[in-house]
N, C-alpha and C positions, 0 to 999 in steps of 0.2 A: 670739571676738575674738582678734586676733593678739596676739603677745607685747606686754606692757605696757612702754613705755619708762620709764626711771628718771628721776625729777625730784628735784633737791635742793631741799627747802623749808625745812629747818632753817636758821635764821639769816637767812632772807630776809624781805622785807616780807610781813606777814600779811594785807594787803588782799586780799579775794577776787578783785578784778580783776587784781591782780599775779599771784596764784596761777594764775588761769585763763589768763592770757597765757603763763606758763611751761609749763603743761600743754599748751596748744594748740600751742605751738611744738615741744615734745617729740614730740607725736603727728605733726605735719607732718614733722618731721625723720626720723621713723621710717617715713615713707611711709604714714601713716594719716590723710589729710586728712578722710575721711568721718567717722571717729570723732571727730576734733577738732570738726567742725561739730555732730555729734550731742551731744557733751558740752556745748558752748557753749549750745545750745538748751535742754538740760535744766537747766543751771545758772541760766540767765536766768529759768526758771520756779520755781526753788527759793524757799521761803518763809523760810529761815533760813540763817545762815552755816554752821552745822553740816551742814545738808542739802547745801548747795552744795559744801562741802569733801568730803563723802562721795561725791558724784557724781564729782568730779575723781579721787578715789582709786579709783573703779571702772575708770578708763581708764589710769591711770599708777601706777607703784610710787613712792610718795613716800618720800624719805629724810629 
């Protein structure tokens, strides 16, 4: 995988859809739209908040 874009999550909305949106946009801005789509599909299949958050963190460096 290419370099992970950085995403500031501290102090932001903890809703998983808000987090997913921030991560998706960061990946797209970094020229990684395929990774953004892959991440979204995996998150939608997650069975818990922690699993979904972990998947997001595989794709971005969360601050």
